[in-house]
C-alpha positions as CSV (number, residue, x, y, z in Angstrom):
1,M,-0.1,-0.4,0.4
2,K,0.7,3.3,-1.0
3,P,2.8,5.4,2.7
4,V,1.0,9.0,1.4
5,R,-2.5,10.2,2.0
6,L,-3.9,13.8,1.3
7,P,-6.0,16.5,0.9
8,A,-5.9,18.4,-2.5
9,S,-5.2,21.8,0.1
10,A,-2.0,20.1,0.9
11,T,-0.2,20.7,-2.6
12,N,-0.6,24.3,-3.1
13,A,2.7,24.8,-5.3
14,L,4.3,28.3,-4.7
15,P,4.2,30.9,-8.3
16,R,6.4,30.4,-10.3
17,W,7.4,34.5,-9.7
18,M,8.1,33.7,-6.1
19,L,10.7,30.3,-7.0
20,L,12.1,32.5,-9.5
21,G,12.6,35.8,-6.5
22,L,14.0,33.0,-3.8
23,C,16.3,31.9,-6.8
24,M,17.4,34.8,-7.2
25,L,17.7,35.8,-3.6
26,Y,19.8,32.8,-3.5
27,I,22.6,33.4,-6.2
28,L,22.4,37.2,-5.8
29,P,24.4,38.0,-2.7
30,G,28.1,37.0,-3.3
31,L,28.5,37.6,-6.8
32,I,28.6,41.6,-6.9
33,R,31.8,43.8,-4.8
34,R,33.7,40.5,-4.0
35,D,37.4,39.8,-5.6
36,P,38.0,36.2,-7.3
37,W,38.8,34.7,-3.7
38,K,40.8,31.9,-2.9
39,P,41.8,29.1,-4.2
40,D,39.2,27.7,-7.1
41,D,37.3,30.8,-7.3
42,A,40.5,32.9,-8.3
43,A,41.4,29.7,-10.1
44,G,38.0,29.1,-12.4
45,F,38.4,33.1,-12.8
46,G,42.0,33.5,-14.2
47,I,41.4,30.5,-16.9
48,M,38.1,32.9,-18.7
49,W,39.9,35.7,-18.0
50,T,42.9,33.9,-20.0
51,M,40.8,32.9,-22.4
52,A,38.1,36.1,-22.9
53,H,41.9,38.0,-24.1
54,G,43.5,35.2,-26.0
55,G,42.7,33.1,-29.3
56,L,42.1,30.0,-30.3
57,N,44.8,27.4,-28.4
58,D,43.8,30.0,-25.5
59,W,40.6,28.4,-25.8
60,L,41.9,25.1,-26.9
61,W,44.4,24.4,-23.9
62,P,42.6,26.1,-20.5
63,H,45.6,27.8,-18.5
64,I,46.5,30.7,-16.7
65,A,49.0,33.0,-17.9
66,G,50.4,30.8,-18.8
67,L,50.3,27.5,-16.1
68,P,48.3,24.9,-17.7
69,M,45.2,24.0,-15.8
70,A,43.5,21.0,-18.0
71,D,42.6,18.5,-15.1
72,K,38.8,19.7,-14.8
73,G,37.4,20.1,-19.1
74,P,37.1,23.4,-20.6
75,L,33.2,24.3,-20.9
76,A,32.8,26.2,-17.6
77,F,35.9,28.0,-18.9
78,W,34.2,28.7,-22.6
79,V,30.9,29.7,-21.1
80,G,32.8,32.1,-18.3
81,A,35.0,33.7,-21.3
82,V,32.4,34.0,-24.0
83,C,30.6,36.6,-21.2
84,I,33.6,38.3,-20.5
85,K,33.2,39.5,-23.8
86,L,30.2,40.1,-23.9
87,F,29.6,41.9,-20.9
88,G,33.0,42.6,-19.7
89,P,32.5,46.0,-21.3
90,L,30.1,46.9,-18.5
91,L,29.8,45.2,-16.1
92,G,33.8,44.3,-15.9
93,D,35.7,41.1,-15.9
94,V,35.0,39.7,-12.5
95,L,31.2,40.2,-12.9
96,A,30.5,39.3,-16.1
97,A,32.0,35.7,-15.3
98,R,30.0,35.7,-12.8
99,V,27.0,36.3,-15.3
100,A,27.6,32.2,-16.2
101,T,27.6,31.7,-12.6
102,I,24.1,32.8,-12.4
103,G,23.7,30.7,-15.8
104,F,24.5,27.5,-14.3
105,F,22.8,27.9,-10.9
106,L,19.1,28.7,-12.6
107,L,19.8,25.5,-15.1
108,G,20.8,23.5,-12.0
109,C,17.4,25.2,-10.4
110,L,15.2,24.2,-13.6
111,A,16.5,20.9,-13.5
112,V,16.1,20.3,-9.8
113,W,12.0,21.5,-11.0
114,Y,11.1,19.6,-13.4
115,T,12.8,16.6,-13.2
116,T,11.2,15.8,-9.6
117,Y,8.3,17.5,-11.8
118,L,8.0,14.3,-14.1
119,L,8.5,12.2,-11.3
120,G,5.9,13.8,-9.4
121,R,3.0,12.7,-11.3
122,R,3.6,9.3,-12.3
123,P,0.7,7.1,-10.9
124,E,3.4,4.9,-8.9
125,T,3.9,7.8,-6.1
126,Q,0.3,9.6,-6.4
127,P,-1.4,9.4,-2.9
128,L,-4.0,6.6,-2.7
129,R,-8.0,8.3,-3.5
130,L,-10.3,9.6,-0.2
131,A,-13.9,7.8,0.3
132,F,-15.1,11.0,-0.4
133,G,-12.8,12.3,-3.1
134,G,-10.7,15.5,-3.1
135,Q,-7.0,14.3,-3.9
136,P,-4.9,15.9,-5.4
137,E,-4.4,15.9,-9.4
138,P,-1.5,14.7,-10.6
139,K,0.0,17.6,-11.9
140,D,-1.0,19.8,-9.0
141,Y,0.7,17.1,-7.1
142,G,4.3,17.5,-9.0
143,R,4.2,20.5,-9.0
144,T,4.0,20.8,-4.7
145,L,6.8,18.0,-4.7
146,A,9.1,19.9,-7.5
147,D,9.0,23.3,-5.0
148,G,9.3,21.4,-2.1
149,A,12.8,19.7,-4.0
150,L,13.7,23.3,-5.1
151,L,13.4,24.7,-1.5
152,I,15.8,21.6,-0.3
153,Y,18.3,21.9,-3.0
154,L,18.3,25.7,-2.9
155,G,18.6,24.8,1.3
156,C,21.6,22.8,1.3
157,L,25.0,23.9,2.9
158,G,27.3,22.1,0.6
159,L,25.6,24.3,-2.1
160,M,26.2,28.4,-1.3
161,V,30.0,28.4,-1.6
162,H,30.1,26.1,-4.6
163,S,27.5,27.8,-6.5
164,H,28.5,31.3,-6.4
165,S,31.9,30.0,-7.5
166,T,33.6,30.7,-10.8
167,S,35.2,26.8,-11.3
168,A,33.5,23.9,-13.3
169,G,31.9,22.5,-10.4
170,A,29.2,25.3,-10.0
171,L,28.5,23.8,-14.1
172,M,28.8,20.2,-12.5
173,V,25.8,19.5,-10.1
174,S,23.9,21.6,-12.3
175,L,24.7,19.2,-15.7
176,V,24.2,16.4,-13.1
177,A,20.9,17.6,-12.1
178,A,20.1,17.9,-15.5
179,S,21.1,13.6,-16.7
180,M,18.6,13.6,-13.8
181,Y,15.9,14.6,-16.3
182,G,17.1,12.4,-19.2
183,A,17.3,9.8,-17.6
184,V,13.6,10.7,-16.3
185,R,12.2,11.1,-20.0
186,L,14.3,8.3,-21.2
187,L,12.7,6.1,-18.3
188,E,8.9,7.6,-20.0
189,T,9.4,7.6,-23.2
190,Q,12.1,5.0,-24.1
191,S,12.9,7.1,-27.4
192,A,16.4,7.2,-29.3
193,R,15.7,11.0,-28.6
194,A,15.2,10.6,-25.2
195,A,18.7,8.9,-25.0
196,A,20.5,11.3,-27.1
197,V,19.3,13.9,-24.4
198,F,21.1,12.0,-21.5
199,G,24.3,11.4,-23.6
200,L,24.3,15.1,-24.6
201,T,24.3,15.8,-21.3
202,L,26.2,13.1,-20.1
203,G,28.7,14.4,-22.8
204,L,28.8,18.3,-21.4
205,L,29.7,16.6,-17.7
206,I,32.7,15.2,-19.3
207,L,33.7,18.7,-20.6
208,S,33.0,20.6,-18.0
209,Y,34.6,18.1,-14.7
210,G,35.8,14.7,-16.6
211,W,35.0,11.3,-17.4
212,V,34.5,9.6,-14.2
213,V,31.5,11.5,-12.6
214,P,28.8,10.6,-16.2
215,L,30.9,6.7,-15.7
216,A,29.7,5.9,-12.8
217,I,25.9,7.9,-14.1
218,W,25.3,5.7,-17.1
219,L,26.8,2.5,-15.7
220,G,24.1,3.5,-12.5
221,L,21.7,3.1,-15.1
222,L,23.0,0.8,-17.6
223,V,22.2,-2.0,-14.0
224,L,19.1,-0.3,-13.2
225,T,17.1,-0.5,-17.3
226,A,19.3,-4.3,-17.4
227,M,16.9,-5.3,-14.9
228,Q,14.3,-4.1,-16.4
229,S,14.3,-3.6,-20.2
230,R,16.3,-5.0,-23.0
231,K,15.0,-1.6,-24.6
232,L,16.6,1.1,-22.8
233,L,19.7,-1.1,-22.7
234,L,20.2,-1.0,-26.1
235,R,19.4,3.0,-26.4
236,L,21.8,3.5,-23.3
237,L,24.6,0.8,-25.5
238,L,23.4,2.6,-28.9
239,V,22.8,6.1,-28.5
240,T,23.7,7.4,-25.1
241,L,27.1,6.1,-25.0
242,P,28.5,7.3,-28.3
243,L,26.9,10.6,-28.1
244,A,28.4,11.5,-25.1
245,V,31.7,9.8,-26.7
246,A,31.3,11.9,-29.7
247,V,30.7,15.3,-27.8
248,A,33.6,15.4,-25.5
249,A,35.7,14.5,-28.3
250,T,35.0,17.9,-29.9
251,W,37.2,19.5,-27.6
252,L,40.1,17.0,-27.8
253,V,40.2,16.2,-31.6
254,A,40.0,20.4,-32.4
255,A,42.9,20.1,-30.0
256,R,45.0,16.9,-31.3
257,I,44.7,18.9,-34.8
258,E,45.2,22.5,-34.1
259,R,48.1,21.5,-31.6
260,P,47.6,24.8,-29.4
261,F,51.3,25.6,-28.1
262,D,52.5,22.4,-30.0
263,S,51.4,20.2,-27.2
264,T,47.4,18.7,-26.2
265,P,45.7,18.3,-23.2
266,Y,45.0,14.8,-23.6
267,D,47.2,13.4,-21.7
268,T,47.3,15.9,-19.2
269,W,43.2,16.0,-18.6
270,M,43.4,12.0,-19.0
271,V,46.1,11.4,-16.2
272,A,43.7,13.8,-13.5
273,N,41.2,11.7,-14.2
274,Y,43.1,8.5,-13.9
275,R,43.6,10.0,-10.3
276,Q,40.4,10.1,-9.0
277,I,40.3,6.4,-9.2
278,G,41.1,4.1,-7.0
279,L,40.9,1.0,-4.4
280,P,38.8,2.2,-1.8
281,S,40.0,3.1,1.6
282,W,39.3,3.7,5.2
283,D,40.4,7.4,4.6
284,A,37.9,8.5,1.8
285,F,35.6,6.9,3.5
286,K,36.2,8.6,6.8
287,Y,36.2,11.7,4.3
288,F,33.3,10.9,3.1
289,V,31.0,9.9,6.6
290,R,32.6,13.2,7.9
291,N,32.1,15.5,5.5
292,A,28.6,14.6,4.1
293,I,27.1,14.5,7.1
294,W,26.7,18.0,6.5
295,F,27.9,19.0,3.0
296,A,24.2,17.4,1.7
297,W,21.9,18.5,5.1
298,P,19.2,19.0,5.0
299,A,18.4,16.9,2.2
300,W,20.3,13.7,3.6
301,P,17.8,12.8,6.6
302,Y,15.0,13.1,3.9
303,A,16.3,11.0,1.5
304,G,17.0,8.8,4.1
305,W,13.1,8.2,5.6
306,A,12.1,8.2,1.6
307,V,14.0,5.5,0.7
308,Y,12.2,4.4,4.7
309,A,8.3,4.9,3.7
310,W,8.6,3.5,0.3
311,R,10.4,1.0,1.0
312,R,7.1,-2.0,0.2
313,Q,7.3,0.6,-3.6
314,S,11.1,0.8,-4.2
315,S,10.8,-0.4,-7.7
316,A,8.8,2.5,-8.4
317,P,11.1,5.3,-10.5
318,H,10.8,8.5,-8.0
319,I,12.3,6.5,-5.7
320,V,14.6,4.3,-7.7
321,L,15.9,6.8,-10.6
322,P,17.3,9.2,-7.6
323,L,18.4,6.5,-5.8
324,T,20.2,4.9,-8.3
325,F,22.7,8.2,-8.5
326,A,22.8,8.7,-5.5
327,V,24.5,5.4,-5.7
328,A,26.6,5.8,-8.4
329,V,28.1,9.0,-6.6
330,I,28.8,8.2,-3.3
331,V,30.7,4.5,-5.6
332,A,32.7,6.9,-7.0
333,A,33.4,9.5,-4.5
334,L,34.6,6.3,-1.8
335,L,37.0,5.7,-4.7
336,N,38.4,8.8,-5.1
337,R,42.1,8.6,-3.6
338,Y,41.8,12.6,-3.1
339,S,40.1,14.5,-0.2
340,E,38.3,17.6,-1.6
341,E,34.4,18.6,-1.8
342,S,33.2,18.5,-4.8
343,I,33.9,14.9,-5.1
344,L,30.5,15.4,-3.3
345,L,28.2,18.3,-5.0
346,P,26.6,15.8,-8.0
347,L,25.1,13.6,-4.4
348,I,22.9,16.9,-3.9
349,P,20.4,17.2,-6.5
350,P,19.5,13.1,-6.5
351,L,19.0,13.6,-2.6
352,A,17.2,16.5,-2.9
353,M,14.9,15.2,-5.5
354,L,14.6,12.0,-3.0
355,A,14.5,13.6,-0.1
356,A,11.0,15.5,-1.6
357,F,9.6,12.0,-2.0
358,G,9.5,11.8,2.2
359,L,7.8,15.0,3.3
360,P,4.9,13.8,2.3
361,T,5.3,10.9,4.3
362,M,6.1,12.9,7.4
363,K,4.4,13.0,11.0
364,R,3.5,16.8,12.0
365,G,5.0,15.8,15.3
366,A,8.4,15.5,13.0
367,I,7.6,18.1,10.5
368,N,7.2,20.4,13.7
369,A,10.8,19.5,15.1
370,V,12.4,20.1,12.1
371,D,11.0,23.4,12.1
372,W,12.1,24.7,15.8
373,F,15.7,23.3,14.7
374,S,15.8,25.3,11.8
375,V,14.1,28.6,13.4
376,M,16.8,28.3,16.7
377,T,20.1,27.0,14.9
378,L,19.7,29.6,12.1
379,T,18.0,32.3,14.5
380,V,20.9,32.1,16.8
381,S,24.2,31.9,13.2
382,A,22.3,35.2,11.7
383,A,22.5,37.2,15.0
384,F,25.9,35.7,15.6
385,I,26.6,36.9,12.5
386,W,24.8,40.3,13.0
387,I,27.1,40.8,16.4
388,G,30.5,39.8,15.0
389,W,29.8,42.3,12.3
390,I,28.7,45.4,15.2
391,A,31.8,44.6,17.0
392,K,34.9,44.8,13.6
393,Q,32.1,48.0,13.5
394,T,32.0,49.7,17.1
395,G,34.9,46.9,19.2
396,W,31.9,45.9,21.2
397,P,31.8,43.4,22.4
398,A,35.7,43.3,23.1
399,Q,36.6,39.7,22.6
400,L,34.6,39.3,19.9
401,A,36.1,41.8,17.3
402,H,39.2,40.9,18.7
403,N,39.0,37.6,17.8
404,A,37.7,39.1,14.2
405,F,40.6,41.4,14.0
406,K,43.1,38.8,15.3
407,L,42.5,36.8,12.3
408,A,42.9,39.8,9.6
409,P,45.0,42.1,11.2
410,G,45.9,45.5,10.1
411,F,41.4,45.5,8.8
412,R,39.7,49.1,8.9
413,P,36.1,48.0,8.5
414,E,34.2,50.1,6.1
415,F,30.5,51.3,6.7
416,N,28.1,50.5,3.5
417,G,24.8,51.5,4.0
418,I,23.1,49.7,1.0
419,A,24.4,46.0,2.0
420,F,23.4,47.4,5.9
421,L,19.7,48.0,4.6
422,I,20.0,44.3,2.4
423,A,20.8,43.3,5.5
424,V,18.0,44.7,7.6
425,A,15.2,44.1,5.2
426,A,16.4,39.8,5.0
427,T,16.5,40.4,8.7
428,I,12.6,41.3,8.7
429,G,11.3,38.6,6.0
430,W,13.4,36.1,7.9
431,F,11.2,37.3,10.8
432,V,7.9,37.9,8.9
433,L,8.2,34.5,7.6
434,V,8.8,32.5,11.0
435,Q,5.9,34.4,12.1
436,W,4.7,33.3,9.1
437,R,4.9,29.8,9.3
438,I,3.7,29.4,13.1
439,S,0.6,31.8,13.5
440,R,-0.7,29.9,10.0
441,R,0.5,26.7,9.8
442,P,0.3,25.6,6.6
443,S,-0.5,22.0,5.3
444,V,1.3,22.3,2.0
445,L,3.7,20.0,1.5
446,W,6.7,22.0,1.1
447,R,6.3,23.5,4.5
448,A,8.5,21.4,6.5
449,V,11.7,22.4,4.1
450,V,10.5,26.6,4.3
451,L,12.7,27.9,7.5
452,S,15.5,26.1,6.7
453,T,15.3,26.8,3.2
454,G,14.6,30.6,4.4
455,G,17.2,30.6,7.1
456,V,20.4,29.7,5.1
457,I,19.6,32.1,1.9
458,L,19.0,34.7,5.1
459,C,22.8,33.2,7.0
460,W,24.3,33.9,3.4
461,T,22.7,37.4,2.8
462,L,24.1,38.4,5.7
463,L,27.4,37.2,5.3
464,M,27.8,38.5,1.8
465,T,26.4,42.1,2.0
466,L,27.4,42.7,6.1
467,W,30.6,40.9,6.3
468,I,32.3,40.8,2.1
469,P,35.1,43.5,3.1
470,W,36.1,41.3,5.6
471,G,36.0,38.2,3.8
472,N,37.9,40.3,0.6
473,Y,41.0,41.4,2.9
474,I,41.5,37.4,4.1
475,R,40.7,36.0,0.8
476,S,41.7,37.8,-2.5
477,Y,45.4,38.6,-3.5
478,A,44.3,41.9,-4.9
479,G,46.7,43.9,-2.4
480,V,49.8,41.8,-3.2
481,A,48.9,42.3,-7.1
482,R,49.1,45.9,-6.8
483,D,52.1,45.6,-4.8
484,I,53.9,43.4,-7.4
485,A,53.2,46.0,-10.0
486,D,54.3,48.9,-8.3
487,H,58.2,47.1,-8.0
488,L,57.9,45.9,-11.5
489,P,60.2,47.6,-13.4
490,G,59.4,48.9,-16.5
491,G,59.5,47.4,-20.1
492,S,59.3,43.7,-18.2
493,A,58.7,41.3,-20.7
494,C,58.3,37.6,-18.4
495,V,58.4,36.4,-15.3
496,D,58.9,32.8,-14.9
497,S,57.2,31.9,-11.1
498,N,56.1,28.9,-8.7
499,V,52.9,30.7,-7.5
500,G,49.8,28.8,-7.9
501,P,46.8,28.9,-9.7
502,A,44.7,30.8,-7.0
503,Q,47.4,33.7,-6.9
504,R,48.5,33.7,-10.8
505,A,45.2,34.7,-12.2
506,S,44.5,36.9,-8.7
507,F,48.1,38.5,-10.0
508,A,47.4,38.6,-13.2
509,Y,44.5,40.9,-13.4
510,F,44.6,42.9,-11.1
511,G,48.4,43.6,-11.0
512,N,49.2,43.0,-14.9
513,V,52.4,40.6,-13.9
514,P,53.6,39.3,-17.7
515,F,54.0,35.9,-16.0
516,A,55.6,33.4,-19.0
517,R,54.1,31.9,-21.1
518,F,54.4,28.8,-22.7
519,S,57.1,30.0,-25.4
520,D,59.4,32.0,-23.3
521,V,61.8,30.2,-21.9
522,D,64.5,32.8,-20.6
523,C,62.7,35.4,-18.6
524,K,64.4,38.3,-16.8
525,L,62.0,38.2,-14.3
526,L,61.2,35.5,-11.2
527,L,58.2,36.0,-8.2
528,L,58.8,32.9,-5.8
529,Q,56.2,32.2,-3.8
530,D,57.1,30.0,-0.5
531,D,55.9,29.4,3.5
532,N,57.4,31.7,5.9
533,R,58.2,28.7,8.0
534,D,60.6,26.7,5.2
535,K,62.3,29.8,3.4
536,Q,62.8,27.9,0.2
537,S,63.6,30.8,-1.5
538,A,67.4,30.3,-1.0
539,K,67.2,26.9,-2.6
540,L,64.6,28.0,-5.7
541,I,66.8,30.6,-6.6
542,T,69.8,27.7,-7.0
543,R,68.3,25.8,-9.4
544,A,67.2,28.9,-11.4
545,G,70.7,29.6,-12.1
546,G,72.9,32.6,-12.5
547,Q,72.7,35.6,-10.2
548,W,69.3,37.6,-9.2
549,E,68.9,40.7,-7.1
550,L,66.0,41.1,-4.6
551,L,63.6,43.9,-5.7
552,W,60.5,43.0,-3.7
553,E,58.8,41.0,-0.8
554,G,55.7,41.0,0.8
555,R,52.8,38.8,1.8
556,R,48.8,39.2,2.2
557,A,48.5,40.9,5.8
558,S,46.3,38.2,6.8
559,D,48.9,35.6,6.2
560,R,51.4,35.1,8.0
561,D,53.1,32.8,6.6
562,E,53.1,32.9,2.5
563,R,56.1,35.0,1.3
564,Y,56.5,36.5,-1.9
565,R,59.6,37.3,-3.5
566,L,60.3,39.3,-6.9
567,Y,64.0,38.8,-8.4
568,Q,65.7,40.7,-11.0
569,R,68.8,38.6,-13.2
570,I,71.1,41.0,-13.2
571,R,73.6,38.3,-14.4
């Protein structure tokens, strides 16, 4: 028997304009007034900026001012570079690149909503018919479930930073959601066209982040369809797989024909993908469990409950399809030998969709417990953000102010009236939302997650309005870049360097540092990065050969370990 019994009044959907406004309220804070931050945000922007201001070779071989960066794939950076070319003169290169970030995010939101809607209107998903009628229509039920899935998706803690980053991860998570949409269409129609759409999304996913996750998803769906339909199995083998390979091969074939910088990114890209596959290890398991608990919150508790509540209909597509995607991604994460948050990103879309189908089966007591937990936790978090900002501005409370300035020595607080008003409006909106939820006690399905999502958006908005100057001070390299630019000799042709991707991107953009490119052999300037405790500069200078004169030495005020030294060859 189905575990859901609902009246039509529980399936009132949110207006489309409200959903769009909620998505924009989520994504816009943090994109304006923020420098590219280390590590992934600055590195991703550096690749986009290099492409936008370069030629065909720069588009075929992703790099940051001469530092090869072909380990992920070029698709996200292509889109960002196009946005810089189109909107850069009007918005500036940094904000123009983030137009692509907005597009990636909205693509993910649309894919999550429509995939859940398609699954939610299927016959297997519908609630039991009531004795005197009044049960919801399939479309209304599907729309409400889709609203719930989108709210859960927006409320996931792991999505906040990565969805606002100019990186391949921002596109990857959205394409995972889009591939789920293609998979649902394939299960529904079993047509070659649907198989081609699924193959196209997998191919784009390969171009955005490599072939490990798409391969895991394809194999998971292959196992699922092998037990259900021979026709679907053939579609996956004869249509989806060849098309995915063909889409991904466009870049590699073009690079092999053109041979940018007399080479090809194929070997670098393949090695980076091979490194993601290894034998399961205890360290990988510990990293996954320890980080997935908060990264996929609050999706995973609802998703786990959905699997349990629908256990008697476990073969229904709305359960088995998201679960297949989630298991495939988990296996890929456990086989990854390198602990990084990006391996957890593909988990969010399937868990959010699966979690939506747990909402109709939750008891009122459980929903109220989740609501009170959200209200208490997120209100306290927002209050702490406000108190910390007040401490920075006024010096009270003294201990909080001391701790803030200890992390950012030399920081000078600044007041921005518009940011302050936005933060005040967001805080008032939060209390209005809480009052509405408590006083009205709505019966709609998404009531269990509206406070969680609203609180997450509130905290993120406060951080990205009140704390942006402080964040720029401790996570941006703009100040160091300008210092380097002031000490560069006039007419500098090229600068050899060992700095990392984020630093190289920031120094090239903010300081116009002419880093050595692929064709540069002998540079007269050398910019070295080392740890103040290890002091590797002397060893690096010895390896470089010749005699060098120190022109400048500096660091970010908030980092006591990193040191940067600029040398000029004198012989």
